[in-house]
Structures are given as structure tokens and as C-alpha cells.
C-alpha positions in Angstrom: 101.5 84.3 123.1 102.0 87.4 121.2 99.0 89.3 119.8 99.0 89.8 116.1 96.8 93.1 116.2 97.0 95.8 114.1 97.2 99.4 115.1 94.1 101.3 113.7 96.0 103.7 111.2 97.9 100.4 110.0 94.5 98.8 109.6 93.3 101.9 107.6 96.2 101.4 105.4 95.3 97.8 104.9 91.9 98.5 103.8 93.2 101.5 101.4 95.5 99.1 99.8 92.9 96.4 99.6 91.6 96.4 95.9 88.6 94.3 97.0 87.6 96.4 100.0 88.0 99.5 97.6 85.8 97.7 95.0 83.2 96.7 97.5 83.2 100.5 98.9 82.7 101.9 95.2 79.9 99.6 94.7 78.2 101.0 98.1 78.6 104.4 96.4 77.4 103.4 93.1 74.3 101.7 94.5 73.7 104.3 96.7 73.6 106.7 93.9 71.3 104.6 92.3 69.0 104.7 95.0 69.1 108.5 94.9 68.0 108.5 91.4 65.2 106.6 91.9 64.2 108.5 95.0 64.4 111.7 92.9 62.0 110.1 90.3 59.7 108.6 92.9 59.4 112.3 94.6 58.8 113.6 91.2 55.5 111.4 90.9 54.5 112.4 94.0 55.0 116.1 93.3 57.3 116.5 96.3 59.8 119.5 95.9 63.4 118.9 96.0 66.8 119.9 94.4 68.6 117.8 92.0 71.5 118.6 94.2 69.7 116.6 97.1 71.6 113.7 98.3 70.4 110.6 100.1 69.9 112.1 103.5 67.9 115.1 102.2 65.8 112.8 100.0 64.8 110.7 102.9 64.0 113.7 105.0 61.8 114.5 102.1 59.9 111.5 102.0 59.5 111.5 105.9 58.0 115.1 105.6 55.7 114.3 102.8 54.6 111.3 105.2 55.6 108.8 102.3 57.1 106.2 104.8 55.8 103.9 107.4 57.8 103.6 110.7 59.3 100.6 109.4 60.4 102.4 106.0 61.6 105.4 108.5 64.1 102.9 110.4 65.2 101.4 107.0 66.1 104.5 105.0 67.7 106.1 108.0 69.9 103.3 108.6 71.0 103.3 104.7 71.5 106.8 105.3 73.7 106.6 108.1 75.6 103.2 107.1 76.7 105.0 103.7 77.7 108.4 105.3 79.7 106.6 107.7 81.6 104.5 104.9 81.9 107.5 102.7 83.0 110.0 105.5 84.3 108.5 108.5 86.6 105.6 108.2 89.8 107.6 108.3 88.3 109.5 111.1 87.5 106.1 112.8 91.0 105.0 112.3 92.7 108.1 113.3 90.9 107.9 116.5 89.1 111.4 115.6 85.9 109.6 116.0 84.4 107.0 118.5 83.9 103.4 117.2 80.1 102.9 116.6 79.3 100.6 113.2 82.6 99.5 112.9 85.3 98.3 115.0 88.6 99.7 115.6 90.6 97.8 118.1 91.7 94.1 118.4 91.7 94.1 114.5 93.9 91.6 112.7 94.8 91.7 109.2 92.4 89.4 107.8 89.7 91.2 109.5 89.6 93.3 106.1 87.3 90.3 104.9 84.8 91.5 107.8 85.1 95.3 106.2 84.7 93.7 102.8 81.4 91.8 103.8 79.9 94.7 105.5 80.4 96.7 102.4 79.2 94.2 100.0 76.0 93.6 102.3 75.3 97.1 102.3 75.8 97.7 98.5 73.2 94.7 98.1 70.7 96.5 100.3 71.1 99.5 98.2 70.1 97.6 95.4 67.2 96.0 97.1 65.9 99.4 97.8 66.6 101.1 94.6 64.7 98.2 93.0 61.8 98.7 95.4 61.7 102.3 94.8 61.8 102.0 91.1 59.0 99.7 91.0 56.9 101.4 93.6 53.4 102.2 92.6 52.7 106.3 92.5 49.1 105.6 93.6 50.0 104.0 96.8 50.0 106.2 100.1 53.6 105.0 101.5 56.3 103.9 99.7 57.5 101.5 102.1 
């Protein structure tokens, strides 16, 4: 019985060429931007200093430094940042074997496993929408955002 496993660089090419995956990845980036904007607005209401260039990781650090997150909130926002950064910056590194496999697998993948990557990206985009809406509706008079 022969395996139909795809080499990591070939799997990257499959992802690159998969319109649904690229669309899902784009949705992650767009919804992460929505969360960033809502976090800036929230930090503004709390008179926390930041720059307009601050991206997700820096904004989450501002929330932490200003003590605006519970331990649960810190975990959620740190996880979102880690996953967004992984998708935005590390996919090619993962499949070119420059980086260790952590969040997503690299070995024993078959071509239909692109569906798993699409599912993960779609799920992350939904998480970003959820948290962006939560931040947009946050009560500025509450001590903690989450």
C-alpha cells in the first residue's frame, strides 16, 4: 500500500493555489484588522496611550499593562495574537522546514488536508469577529474588558 502523503513544500503550493484557503486567510487578516481598530477605540476611551501604527500584539500588551484584562481575557487575546501571527508570518517557514511545527501540522499531509487548514482559518476568522464585536460593545465604565 503506497502512501499519498504530500511533501511539505508541495503542500504549501496546494494551499497557495487553493482559492478557498486564500479567501479564508484573507478573512482572518480582515477580521484581525477589525479587532485592532476596535481595540484602538476602546483604549482611547480608557485614555491608554498607543500609536495608530500599533498592531494586534502591541494593542494586547497595552490592555495587559493597563490591567484591563482578566486572566481569561489575557489568555484569549494572547491566543488570537499568536494564531494570527502564525498564519500571517510563518506558513512558508513551516513548510520550508525553517520553523518547527507547532500550531499546524507539516508531515503526513495529503492533498485533501487543505480542508483542515481552511477550517482552521475560518474558525479563527469567526473568533476575530466575535472578539471584535465584544470590544465594540464593551462598557467603558467597567474595570475590565474581558
